[in-house]
MIFI-677644 format. One line per 10 residues: number of its first residue (from 1); their letters; for each residue x, y, z of N, C-alpha, C. Coordinates in pm, whole numbers, always signed. Layout:
<recs>
NUM) a) X/Y/Z/X/Y/Z/X/Y/Z ~ ...
</recs>
This chain:
<recs>
1) madkidlrkl) +316/+1933/-998/+240/+1843/-901/+141/+1768/-996 ~ +131/+1637/-974/+22/+1575/-1056/-121/+1601/-1020 ~ -205/+1617/-1121/-332/+1649/-1097/-425/+1518/-1048 ~ -521/+1552/-971/-622/+1440/-922/-696/+1404/-1043 ~ -697/+1283/-1082/-772/+1223/-1196/-868/+1114/-1154 ~ -987/+1138/-1210/-1093/+1046/-1195/-1075/+919/-1306 ~ -1074/+786/-1268/-1070/+679/-1361/-1191/+610/-1342 ~ -1228/+551/-1463/-1360/+465/-1486/-1347/+377/-1603 ~ -1436/+282/-1614/-1445/+206/-1726/-1486/+283/-1855 ~ -1448/+257/-1981/-1499/+312/-2094/-1617/+251/-2132
11) hiadsselrk) -1719/+338/-2151/-1850/+308/-2193/-1893/+340/-2348 ~ -1995/+252/-2403/-2043/+314/-2526/-2084/+442/-2554 ~ -2160/+506/-2443/-2211/+624/-2458/-2095/+726/-2452 ~ -1976/+698/-2432/-1865/+798/-2441/-1816/+809/-2585 ~ -1871/+749/-2684/-1812/+759/-2822/-1815/+883/-2888 ~ -1922/+963/-2872/-1939/+1077/-2923/-1825/+1176/-2873 ~ -1824/+1174/-2736/-1713/+1262/-2671/-1585/+1225/-2702 ~ -1543/+1100/-2707/-1417/+1062/-2746/-1378/+1115/-2887 ~ -1461/+1107/-2977/-1450/+1151/-3107/-1417/+1317/-3098 ~ -1510/+1376/-3036/-1488/+1508/-3021/-1361/+1554/-2952
21) rglmegtikl) -1306/+1478/-2850/-1172/+1506/-2785/-1067/+1457/-2867 ~ -1075/+1401/-2984/-977/+1351/-3058/-916/+1216/-3015 ~ -977/+1149/-2936/-916/+1027/-2884/-922/+906/-2940 ~ -1047/+913/-3041/-1089/+813/-3128/-1116/+854/-3236 ~ -1105/+777/-3364/-1124/+830/-3489/-1234/+753/-3562 ~ -1310/+813/-3663/-1415/+725/-3744/-1555/+779/-3705 ~ -1634/+684/-3754/-1770/+715/-3734/-1802/+683/-3598 ~ -1919/+725/-3559/-1978/+688/-3426/-1989/+533/-3404 ~ -2037/+462/-3511/-2072/+329/-3526/-1920/+263/-3504 ~ -1842/+306/-3579/-1684/+233/-3574/-1647/+259/-3439
31) ieddiralgt) -1661/+378/-3384/-1605/+401/-3245/-1670/+308/-3144 ~ -1793/+286/-3169/-1875/+209/-3072/-1828/+61/-3070 ~ -1802/+26/-3211/-1759/-115/-3225/-1623/-141/-3160 ~ -1528/-38/-3163/-1404/-52/-3098/-1404/-66/-2945 ~ -1513/+24/-2905/-1531/+9/-2755/-1579/-108/-2711 ~ -1673/-173/-2784/-1730/-302/-2755/-1614/-408/-2749 ~ -1522/-403/-2852/-1404/-488/-2870/-1324/-477/-2737 ~ -1278/-361/-2702/-1215/-340/-2571/-1272/-395/-2459 ~ -1406/-375/-2449/-1477/-397/-2321/-1497/-550/-2304 ~ -1511/-615/-2411/-1552/-748/-2404/-1427/-852/-2409
41) gsqgeallas) -1310/-795/-2429/-1197/-881/-2465/-1139/-940/-2336 ~ -1135/-1080/-2335/-1075/-1146/-2199/-936/-1101/-2183 ~ -862/-1055/-2275/-727/-1032/-2253/-693/-874/-2228 ~ -805/-801/-2176/-770/-656/-2168/-898/-588/-2125 ~ -880/-452/-2101/-995/-355/-2078/-949/-210/-2106 ~ -1051/-130/-2108/-1018/+12/-2143/-1081/+89/-2035 ~ -991/+197/-2004/-1031/+295/-1901/-1047/+432/-1953 ~ -1101/+530/-1892/-1112/+649/-1931/-1071/+756/-1817 ~ -985/+844/-1841/-935/+937/-1739/-999/+1079/-1763 ~ -1048/+1136/-1653/-1116/+1270/-1666/-1065/+1368/-1545
51) kggviyavik) -1088/+1486/-1571/-1062/+1580/-1446/-1167/+1700/-1472 ~ -1239/+1714/-1364/-1348/+1812/-1370/-1463/+1779/-1450 ~ -1471/+1649/-1501/-1594/+1617/-1613/-1534/+1605/-1744 ~ -1412/+1661/-1758/-1351/+1667/-1888/-1264/+1537/-1922 ~ -1264/+1477/-2020/-1201/+1365/-2058/-1064/+1409/-2115 ~ -955/+1337/-2063/-817/+1372/-2115/-747/+1247/-2157 ~ -790/+1134/-2153/-716/+1016/-2183/-789/+881/-2185 ~ -761/+811/-2279/-816/+651/-2300/-700/+574/-2263 ~ -701/+476/-2171/-603/+389/-2127/-656/+252/-2170 ~ -556/+187/-2243/-584/+38/-2270/-493/-68/-2193
61) lfrpdrkncr) -549/-158/-2128/-477/-263/-2050/-487/-384/-2122 ~ -378/-442/-2146/-365/-578/-2204/-305/-663/-2108 ~ -373/-793/-2085/-321/-905/-1991/-277/-1001/-2082 ~ -132/-1026/-2099/-74/-1119/-2184/-72/-1263/-2137 ~ -106/-1288/-2013/-115/-1425/-1974/-229/-1456/-1885 ~ -275/-1578/-1875/-405/-1613/-1806/-404/-1592/-1672 ~ -269/-1588/-1598/-263/-1563/-1454/-300/-1432/-1414 ~ -292/-1330/-1506/-317/-1198/-1478/-216/-1133/-1364 ~ -89/-1177/-1385/+14/-1123/-1293/+74/-996/-1342 ~ +52/-973/-1484/+120/-867/-1540/+19/-786/-1630
71) ahiefvftad) +42/-674/-1664/-42/-585/-1767/+54/-506/-1864 ~ +19/-487/-1982/+64/-382/-2054/-18/-285/-2077 ~ +34/-144/-2080/-52/-24/-2075/-19/+44/-2181 ~ -135/+104/-2255/-105/+205/-2361/-194/+338/-2314 ~ -133/+447/-2333/-193/+579/-2297/-214/+651/-2428 ~ -348/+691/-2445/-384/+793/-2559/-442/+910/-2495 ~ -360/+1029/-2508/-393/+1153/-2441/-441/+1256/-2536 ~ -525/+1347/-2493/-588/+1456/-2569/-476/+1556/-2603 ~ -487/+1626/-2716/-382/+1745/-2720/-368/+1842/-2620 ~ -455/+1860/-2542/-474/+1956/-2435/-427/+1907/-2300
81) anadtqsgtv) -401/+1769/-2280/-360/+1712/-2170/-221/+1766/-2131 ~ -199/+1852/-2032/-62/+1895/-1996/+19/+1795/-1905 ~ +149/+1835/-1883/+224/+1734/-1811/+161/+1686/-1677 ~ +100/+1777/-1595/+38/+1746/-1467/-60/+1654/-1502 ~ -144/+1680/-1587/-260/+1584/-1606/-220/+1456/-1660 ~ -114/+1451/-1746/-62/+1317/-1788/-9/+1248/-1671 ~ +81/+1299/-1583/+142/+1248/-1464/+29/+1202/-1379 ~ -92/+1275/-1353/-199/+1236/-1261/-254/+1112/-1324 ~ -270/+1095/-1445/-335/+990/-1516/-246/+849/-1490 ~ -120/+876/-1510/-19/+754/-1492/-33/+712/-1343
91) davlkycfle) -43/+812/-1239/-61/+761/-1085/-167/+690/-1083 ~ -293/+747/-1140/-416/+677/-1101/-424/+539/-1166 ~ -352/+515/-1276/-353/+391/-1354/-273/+287/-1268 ~ -162/+340/-1224/-63/+245/-1125/-147/+200/-1004 ~ -209/+308/-939/-296/+273/-824/-404/+170/-849 ~ -453/+168/-977/-542/+75/-1009/-500/-56/-1039 ~ -377/-63/-1107/-315/-196/-1149/-273/-243/-1033 ~ -189/-188/-949/-136/-250/-819/-244/-286/-704 ~ -319/-188/-675/-389/-189/-551/-549/-244/-570 ~ -595/-243/-708/-715/-289/-722/-725/-413/-804
101) efyhkvtvic) -651/-432/-921/-638/-523/-989/-530/-633/-948 ~ -424/-603/-875/-321/-689/-801/-236/-737/-913 ~ -208/-635/-1012/-83/-685/-1097/+48/-683/-1038 ~ +130/-777/-1069/+270/-770/-1023/+361/-673/-1101 ~ +351/-673/-1231/+425/-608/-1314/+351/-539/-1412 ~ +372/-417/-1435/+318/-338/-1551/+423/-289/-1638 ~ +394/-277/-1771/+497/-228/-1866/+415/-129/-1977 ~ +506/-32/-2033/+454/+80/-2116/+572/+87/-2208 ~ +540/+100/-2336/+618/+123/-2444/+604/+280/-2486 ~ +708/+338/-2493/+737/+448/-2504/+838/+497/-2621
111) nhgnegleri) +794/+550/-2757/+896/+591/-2859/+982/+686/-2814 ~ +1102/+693/-2865/+1209/+771/-2844/+1174/+926/-2858 ~ +1081/+936/-2945/+1043/+1073/-2978/+949/+1143/-2874 ~ +894/+1062/-2782/+799/+1118/-2697/+870/+1143/-2556 ~ +926/+1247/-2568/+1025/+1283/-2438/+949/+1319/-2313 ~ +831/+1381/-2338/+750/+1417/-2227/+691/+1304/-2155 ~ +622/+1204/-2220/+607/+1076/-2156/+706/+996/-2092 ~ +819/+1006/-2167/+931/+931/-2097/+979/+983/-1969 ~ +961/+1119/-1962/+1013/+1195/-1834/+897/+1162/-1730 ~ +767/+1163/-1765/+651/+1134/-1677/+683/+984/-1620
121) ltgagfiqea) +719/+899/-1696/+719/+750/-1677/+849/+734/-1558 ~ +942/+786/-1600/+1069/+774/-1511/+1043/+838/-1378 ~ +973/+957/-1381/+941/+1051/-1256/+841/+956/-1177 ~ +758/+873/-1241/+660/+787/-1171/+717/+657/-1104 ~ +844/+636/-1144/+911/+524/-1092/+946/+405/-1185 ~ +901/+437/-1311/+944/+324/-1408/+1082/+310/-1457 ~ +1125/+199/-1483/+1269/+166/-1520/+1273/+117/-1655 ~ +1357/+166/-1753/+1372/+120/-1885/+1417/-19/-1870 ~ +1341/-115/-1932/+1396/-245/-1925/+1474/-294/-2057 ~ +1416/-245/-2179/+1473/-279/-2289/+1461/-161/-2405
131) vlkdevrlkn) +1537/-200/-2521/+1515/-85/-2628/+1461/-188/-2734 ~ +1334/-166/-2785/+1273/-233/-2891/+1301/-196/-3019 ~ +1363/-261/-3118/+1400/-203/-3254/+1275/-186/-3330 ~ +1261/-86/-3418/+1155/-70/-3510/+1011/-112/-3447 ~ +984/-55/-3339/+871/-83/-3255/+739/+4/-3297 ~ +769/+118/-3336/+666/+204/-3348/+671/+244/-3523 ~ +554/+227/-3585/+534/+272/-3703/+505/+410/-3726 ~ +587/+488/-3814/+573/+639/-3856/+524/+625/-3995 ~ +487/+766/-4045/+453/+768/-4182/+565/+754/-4287 ~ +689/+789/-4236/+805/+746/-4319/+887/+639/-4284
141) gfedaglyam) +847/+541/-4205/+911/+430/-4156/+883/+382/-4026 ~ +988/+333/-3945/+970/+283/-3807/+1079/+350/-3718 ~ +1044/+348/-3588/+1120/+422/-3500/+1139/+313/-3372 ~ +1257/+312/-3308/+1296/+234/-3180/+1193/+295/-3056 ~ +1183/+198/-2970/+1117/+249/-2852/+1167/+189/-2725 ~ +1140/+262/-2603/+1181/+194/-2482/+1068/+106/-2422 ~ +1105/+14/-2366/+1003/-68/-2279/+1026/-31/-2137 ~ +938/+38/-2068/+947/+62/-1941/+862/-11/-1855 ~ +901/-58/-1719/+865/-156/-1653/+876/-107/-1493 ~ +740/-155/-1424/+761/-135/-1286/+704/-261/-1209
151) lsyeypgynv) +761/-303/-1106/+715/-430/-1016/+639/-358/-904 ~ +552/-448/-858/+459/-410/-731/+551/-354/-614 ~ +674/-391/-600/+749/-373/-483/+817/-239/-513 ~ +808/-193/-635/+886/-67/-671/+788/+49/-670 ~ +656/+25/-656/+557/+132/-667/+574/+231/-559 ~ +603/+356/-598/+642/+451/-484/+501/+527/-418 ~ +395/+507/-479/+271/+567/-427/+225/+513/-293 ~ +247/+369/-289/+195/+291/-170/+251/+171/-176 ~ +303/+117/-50/+368/-19/-60/+347/-82/+73 ~ +442/-188/+75/+437/-279/+195/+582/-332/+222
161) cfvpfergva) +601/-341/+339/+736/-400/+396/+714/-487/+502 ~ +813/-574/+537/+790/-686/+637/+914/-665/+732 ~ +877/-659/+852/+979/-668/+976/+959/-768/+1053 ~ +1064/-866/+1066/+1059/-986/+1147/+1083/-969/+1294 ~ +1020/-1047/+1375/+1043/-1040/+1507/+1050/-1199/+1570 ~ +1064/-1215/+1703/+1088/-1360/+1745/+963/-1450/+1713 ~ +837/-1390/+1727/+730/-1483/+1698/+688/-1477/+1568 ~ +724/-1381/+1485/+661/-1364/+1353/+700/-1250/+1287 ~ +613/-1205/+1198/+650/-1087/+1107/+541/-977/+1116 ~ +575/-853/+1121/+502/-739/+1123/+497/-685/+966
171) mvsggqdyid) +373/-684/+908/+365/-626/+772/+309/-484/+795 ~ +397/-386/+742/+336/-247/+745/+323/-198/+604 ~ +211/-113/+597/+166/-46/+472/+155/+90/+469 ~ +176/+160/+382/+181/+301/+382/+231/+369/+256 ~ +220/+501/+256/+277/+583/+148/+387/+671/+176 ~ +398/+780/+105/+514/+879/+127/+498/+966/+235 ~ +369/+975/+302/+337/+1070/+400/+279/+996/+534 ~ +240/+886/+515/+180/+813/+628/+191/+662/+638 ~ +165/+585/+745/+140/+456/+759/+9/+437/+801 ~ -61/+332/+735/-216/+323/+758/-241/+175/+812
181) svklfhygqk) -143/+94/+814/-167/-34/+881/-31/-108/+919 ~ -50/-177/+1038/+58/-252/+1071/-18/-387/+1115 ~ +0/-511/+1062/-65/-626/+1097/+58/-727/+1137 ~ +39/-823/+1236/+126/-904/+1276/+91/-1052/+1253 ~ +170/-1115/+1193/+158/-1251/+1156/+250/-1351/+1217 ~ +203/-1479/+1244/+294/-1585/+1286/+378/-1637/+1165 ~ +487/-1693/+1191/+566/-1744/+1100/+486/-1879/+1017 ~ +470/-1902/+894/+386/-1995/+842/+246/-1958/+806 ~ +211/-1828/+870/+79/-1773/+830/+59/-1715/+700 ~ -49/-1734/+632/-68/-1667/+503/-122/-1534/+515
191) igdafannia) -72/-1433/+418/-113/-1309/+432/-256/-1263/+412 ~ -296/-1322/+316/-438/-1288/+247/-460/-1160/+156 ~ -384/-1061/+190/-392/-933/+98/-327/-961/-29 ~ -400/-957/-137/-326/-979/-268/-200/-893/-304 ~ -231/-779/-287/-108/-692/-321/+16/-729/-235 ~ +9/-739/-106/+104/-769/-14/+154/-911/-58 ~ +81/-999/-91/+126/-1141/-120/+216/-1144/-239 ~ +164/-1043/-350/+275/-1033/-453/+400/-982/-431 ~ +411/-894/-330/+531/-836/-281/+620/-942/-200 ~ +551/-1004/-114/+629/-1119/-33/+665/-1234/-125
201) gslglldgng) +604/-1279/-214/+638/-1378/-308/+763/-1333/-400 ~ +761/-1202/-450/+863/-1153/-529/+990/-1154/-460 ~ +965/-1117/-319/+1112/-1106/-235/+1159/-1244/-171 ~ +1084/-1335/-202/+1111/-1474/-167/+1090/-1499/-26 ~ +986/-1450/+24/+941/-1453/+158/+830/-1546/+204 ~ +778/-1633/+100/+666/-1710/+98/+728/-1865/+102 ~ +666/-1949/+186/+702/-2098/+183/+622/-2160/+88 ~ +645/-2299/+68/+571/-2379/-31/+426/-2381/+4 ~ +365/-2352/+103/+229/-2342/+135/+174/-2214/+107 ~ +256/-2108/+94/+208/-1972/+69/+223/-1891/+187
211) glkrnddgiy) +269/-1949/+304/+272/-1873/+443/+422/-1807/+447 ~ +431/-1727/+548/+545/-1649/+560/+671/-1741/+627 ~ +781/-1724/+546/+875/-1810/+602/+944/-1754/+730 ~ +1026/-1834/+803/+1092/-1778/+916/+1210/-1701/+867 ~ +1266/-1625/+958/+1372/-1508/+928/+1500/-1592/+931 ~ +1530/-1696/+852/+1654/-1771/+840/+1745/-1683/+762 ~ +1875/-1675/+808/+1980/-1611/+720/+1931/-1462/+699 ~ +1838/-1397/+776/+1808/-1260/+754/+1735/-1209/+629 ~ +1646/-1309/+588/+1592/-1294/+461/+1504/-1172/+451 ~ +1448/-1113/+568/+1377/-989/+563/+1453/-869/+562
221) nledgqlefl) +1558/-884/+590/+1656/-758/+602/+1655/-692/+472 ~ +1654/-539/+472/+1645/-457/+363/+1780/-376/+358 ~ +1871/-369/+264/+1977/-285/+248/+1936/-144/+217 ~ +2018/-43/+240/+1980/+90/+211/+1931/+121/+61 ~ +1996/+38/-23/+1951/+56/-170/+1817/-7/-196 ~ +1772/-114/-114/+1636/-163/-122/+1532/-62/-63 ~ +1586/-1/+47/+1500/+101/+117/+1456/+225/+34 ~ +1527/+252/-65/+1508/+361/-147/+1378/+343/-249 ~ +1349/+212/-270/+1226/+179/-338/+1103/+207/-261 ~ +1102/+211/-129/+984/+223/-36/+943/+377/-30
231) pdelakayve) +813/+401/-38/+789/+552/-6/+847/+581/+138 ~ +859/+713/+150/+960/+772/+258/+908/+730/+412 ~ +771/+757/+427/+722/+722/+567/+728/+581/+596 ~ +708/+489/+484/+712/+354/+496/+855/+297/+521 ~ +953/+363/+471/+1110/+323/+478/+1124/+360/+633 ~ +1070/+480/+670/+1109/+521/+829/+1046/+435/+910 ~ +920/+380/+874/+870/+270/+970/+937/+165/+983 ~ +992/+106/+866/+1070/-25/+862/+1184/-19/+964 ~ +1274/+104/+946/+1379/+126/+1044/+1338/+129/+1196 ~ +1232/+214/+1216/+1195/+223/+1353/+1145/+99/+1414
241) lkeyfgsnrs) +1068/+29/+1340/+1007/-119/+1389/+1123/-210/+1407 ~ +1217/-207/+1314/+1336/-293/+1339/+1417/-260/+1464 ~ +1425/-136/+1486/+1500/-82/+1619/+1419/-128/+1734 ~ +1288/-119/+1715/+1192/-151/+1842/+1212/-296/+1877 ~ +1202/-393/+1779/+1221/-525/+1792/+1346/-562/+1828 ~ +1448/-480/+1811/+1582/-514/+1845/+1611/-443/+1989 ~ +1518/-388/+2062/+1549/-331/+2192/+1611/-210/+2178 ~ +1606/-146/+2082/+1672/-11/+2069/+1583/+105/+2045 ~ +1466/+90/+2076/+1355/+205/+2049/+1246/+178/+2140 ~ +1193/+280/+2214/+1075/+259/+2297/+961/+364/+2262
251) sfdinvkfns) +1001/+447/+2157/+883/+525/+2091/+896/+535/+1957 ~ +778/+588/+1880/+798/+598/+1741/+762/+745/+1688 ~ +827/+781/+1586/+808/+916/+1526/+740/+883/+1390 ~ +633/+841/+1375/+559/+786/+1269/+434/+865/+1254 ~ +425/+903/+1117/+267/+989/+1101/+183/+863/+1044 ~ +75/+836/+1144/-29/+738/+1127/-166/+808/+1068 ~ -217/+731/+966/-342/+776/+919/-446/+664/+921 ~ -556/+700/+977/-672/+603/+995/-756/+619/+868 ~ -757/+536/+784/-830/+541/+658/-984/+490/+686 ~ -992/+431/+821/-1133/+371/+852/-1140/+394/+992
261) gtpfqkkvws) -1262/+350/+1029/-1289/+357/+1165/-1399/+476/+1206 ~ -1481/+448/+1307/-1579/+550/+1365/-1499/+653/+1440 ~ -1565/+767/+1474/-1525/+891/+1563/-1485/+816/+1685 ~ -1563/+720/+1745/-1536/+657/+1884/-1402/+574/+1863 ~ -1401/+486/+1764/-1264/+406/+1752/-1159/+498/+1736 ~ -1153/+608/+1685/-1039/+693/+1644/-1007/+762/+1795 ~ -1110/+793/+1877/-1072/+843/+2004/-988/+749/+2098 ~ -1054/+606/+2085/-972/+502/+2154/-836/+486/+2103 ~ -822/+492/+1984/-688/+437/+1917/-580/+584/+1969 ~ -643/+707/+1978/-553/+818/+2012/-525/+789/+2158
271) alnsipfgst) -610/+750/+2243/-596/+738/+2386/-492/+622/+2416 ~ -473/+531/+2323/-380/+430/+2351/-230/+462/+2368 ~ -208/+579/+2275/-79/+645/+2266/-27/+686/+2404 ~ -142/+715/+2498/-84/+776/+2640/-32/+661/+2712 ~ -27/+549/+2689/+1/+442/+2774/+166/+440/+2766 ~ +239/+460/+2862/+394/+448/+2852/+446/+316/+2791 ~ +563/+315/+2753/+637/+209/+2708/+661/+114/+2825 ~ +647/-16/+2824/+681/-99/+2951/+561/-78/+3040 ~ +448/-24/+3023/+333/-13/+3117/+215/-77/+3064 ~ +109/-90/+3132/-12/-137/+3078/-126/-64/+3146
281) asyedialrl) -256/-80/+3078/-371/+1/+3137/-480/-103/+3110 ~ -600/-103/+3177/-713/-186/+3151/-797/-115/+3063 ~ -897/-184/+3011/-994/-154/+2928/-1070/-41/+2998 ~ -1105/-59/+3124/-1174/+32/+3199/-1094/+164/+3221 ~ -960/+161/+3232/-872/+275/+3251/-888/+380/+3119 ~ -896/+305/+3005/-903/+379/+2875/-1051/+431/+2870 ~ -1145/+368/+2917/-1288/+418/+2919/-1292/+549/+3008 ~ -1219/+532/+3127/-1215/+638/+3221/-1158/+773/+3174 ~ -1059/+748/+3089/-984/+864/+3023/-1084/+934/+2919 ~ -1158/+850/+2833/-1252/+910/+2746/-1370/+970/+2801
291) tegklteark) -1395/+928/+2929/-1513/+997/+3002/-1494/+1088/+3107 ~ -1359/+1125/+3100/-1313/+1222/+3211/-1325/+1187/+3348 ~ -1296/+1059/+3358/-1287/+996/+3492/-1428/+961/+3570 ~ -1530/+965/+3464/-1683/+925/+3522/-1680/+780/+3533 ~ -1686/+726/+3641/-1684/+581/+3651/-1808/+512/+3582 ~ -1917/+572/+3637/-2054/+509/+3563/-2052/+502/+3415 ~ -2016/+626/+3357/-2015/+633/+3195/-1911/+545/+3150 ~ -1789/+514/+3226/-1681/+452/+3175/-1724/+303/+3151 ~ -1795/+256/+3274/-1840/+120/+3253/-1934/+88/+3144 ~ -1994/+180/+3098/-2093/+169/+2988/-2020/+144/+2853
301) itravgaacs) -1895/+188/+2851/-1838/+177/+2719/-1709/+91/+2706 ~ -1682/+35/+2833/-1573/-55/+2841/-1565/-168/+2734 ~ -1677/-232/+2724/-1688/-328/+2619/-1661/-273/+2479 ~ -1708/-164/+2456/-1687/-94/+2312/-1534/-56/+2300 ~ -1483/-17/+2419/-1327/+1/+2406/-1257/-114/+2362 ~ -1286/-229/+2425/-1222/-360/+2403/-1240/-385/+2236 ~ -1357/-366/+2199/-1382/-395/+2058/-1297/-311/+1974 ~ -1283/-183/+1997/-1207/-84/+1919/-1060/-121/+1928 ~ -1007/-169/+2047/-882/-215/+2044/-858/-320/+1955 ~ -946/-422/+1953/-934/-527/+1847/-941/-478/+1721
311) dnpvavivpc) -1004/-391/+1676/-989/-326/+1544/-897/-239/+1511 ~ -803/-205/+1592/-692/-125/+1568/-619/-169/+1437 ~ -595/-83/+1348/-536/-124/+1222/-379/-105/+1225 ~ -336/-19/+1323/-193/-11/+1313/-121/-67/+1461 ~ -103/-187/+1453/-57/-258/+1570/+90/-198/+1602 ~ +118/-225/+1732/+262/-200/+1784/+277/-38/+1796 ~ +279/+37/+1669/+276/+174/+1667/+180/+243/+1736 ~ +49/+202/+1734/-60/+234/+1823/-69/+115/+1917 ~ -36/+136/+2047/-2/+3/+2134/-142/-59/+2193 ~ -218/-107/+2123/-341/-170/+2178/-290/-300/+2254
321) hrvigkdgsi) -178/-335/+2227/-115/-471/+2320/-86/-425/+2445 ~ -81/-308/+2488/-58/-254/+2630/-207/-258/+2719 ~ -307/-291/+2658/-435/-282/+2721/-465/-430/+2763 ~ -502/-438/+2893/-519/-577/+2929/-646/-580/+3023 ~ -681/-707/+3075/-803/-696/+3158/-772/-640/+3299 ~ -899/-602/+3350/-881/-530/+3492/-817/-619/+3591 ~ -834/-746/+3583/-762/-836/+3675/-624/-871/+3645 ~ -560/-812/+3540/-434/-827/+3494/-426/-939/+3386 ~ -511/-999/+3350/-513/-1105/+3251/-493/-1043/+3104 ~ -423/-1130/+3024/-386/-1095/+2889/-496/-1149/+2799
331) vgysagidik) -576/-1055/+2762/-692/-1118/+2668/-710/-1013/+2552 ~ -773/-1064/+2452/-808/-994/+2332/-711/-926/+2254 ~ -639/-1009/+2165/-556/-950/+2090/-569/-1016/+1943 ~ -602/-949/+1827/-619/-1008/+1703/-514/-1087/+1652 ~ -398/-1054/+1683/-278/-1138/+1624/-249/-1262/+1703 ~ -308/-1280/+1821/-289/-1384/+1912/-240/-1372/+2038 ~ -285/-1419/+2144/-244/-1397/+2284/-98/-1408/+2294 ~ -37/-1507/+2232/+94/-1533/+2244/+189/-1403/+2204 ~ +140/-1354/+2099/+228/-1241/+2035/+193/-1116/+2131 ~ +75/-1097/+2190/+51/-992/+2282/+146/-1026/+2399
341) dylllhetft) +143/-1134/+2453/+233/-1164/+2570/+376/-1146/+2523 ~ +417/-1179/+2411/+563/-1152/+2372/+599/-996/+2374 ~ +500/-928/+2309/+530/-783/+2307/+533/-706/+2436 ~ +445/-753/+2550/+448/-701/+2673/+582/-748/+2747 ~ +622/-868/+2734/+751/-897/+2785/+871/-834/+2739 ~ +859/-829/+2616/+965/-744/+2529/+988/-621/+2578 ~ +866/-541/+2586/+878/-396/+2638/+932/-396/+2789 ~ +868/-476/+2866/+908/-484/+3015/+1058/-497/+3027 ~ +1113/-616/+2947/+1260/-626/+2950/+1347/-522/+2900 ~ +1295/-461/+2782/+1389/-342/+2726/+1375/-226/+2823
351) avtpliskev) +1262/-213/+2891/+1252/-76/+2993/+1339/-107/+3097 ~ +1360/-231/+3145/+1449/-236/+3284/+1600/-257/+3247 ~ +1622/-299/+3141/+1760/-333/+3092/+1857/-223/+3112 ~ +1838/-88/+3077/+1921/+8/+3101/+1956/+31/+3265 ~ +1841/+0/+3343/+1853/+14/+3490/+1961/-110/+3550 ~ +1928/-222/+3499/+2021/-339/+3518/+2175/-299/+3500 ~ +2192/-246/+3358/+2324/-211/+3323/+2386/-108/+3413 ~ +2307/-18/+3470/+2381/+97/+3528/+2426/+47/+3685 ~ +2334/-57/+3732/+2369/-124/+3850/+2493/-204/+3847 ~ +2517/-274/+3732/+2640/-351/+3725/+2762/-261/+3692
</recs>
């Protein structure tokens, strides 16, 4: 199992410890000069990986183009960095590259004699893209090396998928064990999130203005081979949401993780799951459930319930669209009233269709 690694920028003050740990050689002044060169270069940066306050690696990131869509990574590990520590470092660097710096492609060169790093790279999801002849200099000559690469939509730690429906697209984000976001967009609308935008662009889902294309010719459909690239729970969410929009599913078996939100908001989001498929509840109804039926107390928090519904990060799966005004009006939906109306009509029709079929 990969170790939990802390990642930060490399500092001049680290020079003495880096020499002590065997990560950089030479005098302190020479090491300090090297750190300055790494830290001030417009074409790259240097990071330091540690665990429990002990330094185990220096990571150099090189940006070969001005658009910063790709980065080349070099790992330098200490002699006592075991496989779990190295694996944890690779995981931390991938998360940094894709989710914080928004690179679309990362590459690593691994000489064929470094079988340990090669196993770690392939285990992390890297694919060997090429064999580089005489790439690595040795004391007695040169050695071939493998060029390993990963694209943002191949990142197994955390990713995004897109599920189309009649009015637009559901963008789902999550990892191996959870889903933490479902956002609904109209066709033609821009995503905004840089990581998701990289993936949508790579999959050919963006139009000339950078908005989401319509689902012509099934461009959003993922085959089984493509689903294998997605983290497990995300792939599961893709399948279940596709079934939901296809009127073949009325409930979800998805593990949802709320990475943000106050304790009150999380109570509201949890209460939303009690609203049956094809039914609705008012904001006051939800407030009554939270106050155990105390009407006076419920009315005090009804407005806060509405605000929490608006901030729900996991649309559809956590069904905030089923909450309507006390007078039956369809109000307050972050994705747009038209999409909320569509979801309610979709569920109502799906719920009664089996009854119609039995009568016929």
